[in-house]
Each structure stands twice: as C-alpha cells, then as structure tokens.
C-alpha positions as CSV (number, residue, x, y, z in Angstrom):
1,M,177.2,215.4,-141.5
2,L,180.4,215.6,-139.5
3,E,182.2,212.3,-139.6
4,L,185.3,211.1,-137.6
5,S,187.9,208.5,-138.8
6,Y,187.5,205.6,-136.4
7,D,188.7,202.0,-136.9
8,D,189.5,202.6,-140.6
9,E,185.9,203.7,-141.3
10,W,184.0,207.0,-141.1
11,L,181.8,207.3,-138.0
12,P,178.9,209.7,-138.3
13,I,179.1,212.1,-135.2
14,C,176.5,214.8,-135.7
15,D,174.9,217.2,-138.1
16,D,177.6,219.8,-138.9
17,S,175.2,222.6,-138.0
18,V,175.4,221.5,-134.3
19,L,179.0,222.9,-134.1
20,T,179.1,226.6,-133.3
21,P,182.2,228.4,-134.6
22,G,184.5,229.2,-131.7
23,R,183.0,226.6,-129.3
24,G,183.6,223.0,-128.6
25,M,181.4,219.9,-128.2
26,A,182.2,216.5,-126.8
27,A,181.2,213.2,-128.4
28,L,181.4,209.6,-127.0
29,L,183.1,207.0,-129.2
30,P,182.0,203.4,-129.3
31,D,185.0,202.3,-127.3
32,G,184.1,204.7,-124.4
33,R,186.7,207.4,-125.2
34,Q,185.6,211.0,-125.7
35,V,186.6,213.4,-128.4
36,A,186.4,217.2,-128.4
37,L,185.1,218.6,-131.6
38,F,185.7,222.2,-132.7
39,R,184.9,224.5,-135.7
40,D,186.8,227.6,-136.1
41,R,185.4,230.9,-137.5
42,A,186.8,230.1,-140.9
43,G,184.6,226.9,-141.0
44,R,187.4,224.3,-140.5
45,S,186.6,221.4,-138.2
46,Y,189.0,219.6,-135.7
47,A,188.8,216.7,-133.3
48,I,191.2,215.9,-130.5
49,D,190.9,213.7,-127.4
50,N,188.7,215.4,-124.8
51,R,190.9,214.2,-121.9
52,D,193.2,216.9,-120.5
53,P,196.5,215.1,-119.9
54,F,197.5,217.4,-117.1
55,T,194.4,216.7,-114.9
56,G,192.8,213.6,-116.4
57,A,189.5,215.4,-116.7
58,Q,187.3,215.2,-119.8
59,V,187.2,218.9,-120.4
60,L,189.0,220.1,-123.5
61,S,185.7,220.5,-125.4
62,R,184.9,223.3,-122.9
63,G,188.2,225.2,-123.7
64,L,188.6,228.4,-125.5
65,I,189.9,228.3,-129.1
66,G,192.3,230.8,-130.5
67,S,195.5,230.9,-132.6
68,A,199.1,231.5,-131.9
69,G,201.5,232.1,-134.8
70,G,198.8,231.1,-137.2
71,R,198.2,227.8,-135.4
72,P,194.7,227.0,-134.1
73,F,194.6,225.8,-130.5
74,V,192.3,225.1,-127.6
75,A,193.2,226.3,-124.1
76,S,192.2,223.8,-121.4
77,P,189.5,225.4,-119.1
78,L,191.4,224.1,-116.0
79,L,195.1,224.9,-116.1
80,K,195.0,226.8,-119.4
81,Q,197.6,224.7,-121.3
82,R,197.1,225.2,-125.1
83,F,196.8,222.3,-127.5
84,D,197.4,222.7,-131.2
85,L,194.2,221.5,-132.9
86,E,196.1,220.2,-136.0
87,T,198.9,218.3,-134.3
88,G,197.7,217.8,-130.7
89,R,201.0,219.1,-129.4
90,C,200.9,221.1,-126.2
91,L,202.2,224.6,-126.9
92,D,203.2,225.1,-123.3
93,D,205.0,221.8,-122.7
94,E,206.7,220.1,-125.7
95,D,206.7,216.7,-123.9
96,V,202.9,216.5,-123.8
97,A,200.3,216.0,-126.6
98,V,196.8,214.7,-127.1
99,A,195.6,212.5,-130.0
100,V,194.2,214.2,-133.1
101,H,191.4,212.6,-135.1
102,E,190.7,213.1,-138.8
103,V,187.2,214.7,-139.5
104,R,185.3,215.4,-142.6
105,T,182.0,216.9,-143.5
106,R,179.9,214.8,-145.8
107,E,176.9,216.2,-147.7
108,L,173.8,214.1,-147.3
109,A,171.7,213.3,-150.4
110,A,168.4,215.1,-150.4
111,V,165.4,212.8,-150.1
112,S,162.6,213.4,-152.7
C-alpha cells in the first residue's frame, strides 16, 4: 500500500502495484488538493503537488520523468519546466518550487 504523509498521519493512497515505473498518477487529497505520484525505474516513489505553478493547471502527474545530474525530475507536459522529485525545486527557474510530500510503501498483512 502506498501511503502519503498528511496531517501528521499516513493516508493510504493506492495499492503500490497501480504505479507504473516511469509514469505518473494523480490523487485527490481530503482537503481538495491534488498530488502527483511517481515511481522511478529503480522502484523509488515520489509525491509532489500536481499543480504546475507556471500555468495553474493540475498536470504534473502527466509529465515525463527523467534525471539530470543524478537528480530525478518530472517535466511539465505544458511548458516543459523540470521539477526535482526529491526537493520540488524547479530546475529551470530557481525562484519556483512545488511542495513535496513524504511517501512510503507499507506491506499489508495477509489474511488467512
């Protein structure tokens, strides 16, 4: 189960098998905000705000992921700005960033 740190608790988001390496997925939080979830090809999961700060559109989950200088990023599908998945910092404009959310994968106990 993929969980996101939310209001000092762990919020279950989805079964971790739903995330396809190299592709994003959006999730709606209880407060109405959206997060963009990603899994890289090495199996690491990331969550950032889904809102592109340059356009205001909820599209970062549809961006392409890659790496620059060993740093994982997602490129916005609209204007192509790249956002570091670990820090949220825009790699193309140092004055812009998106929020990063802590995620974890929790094993569910098998029911017998």
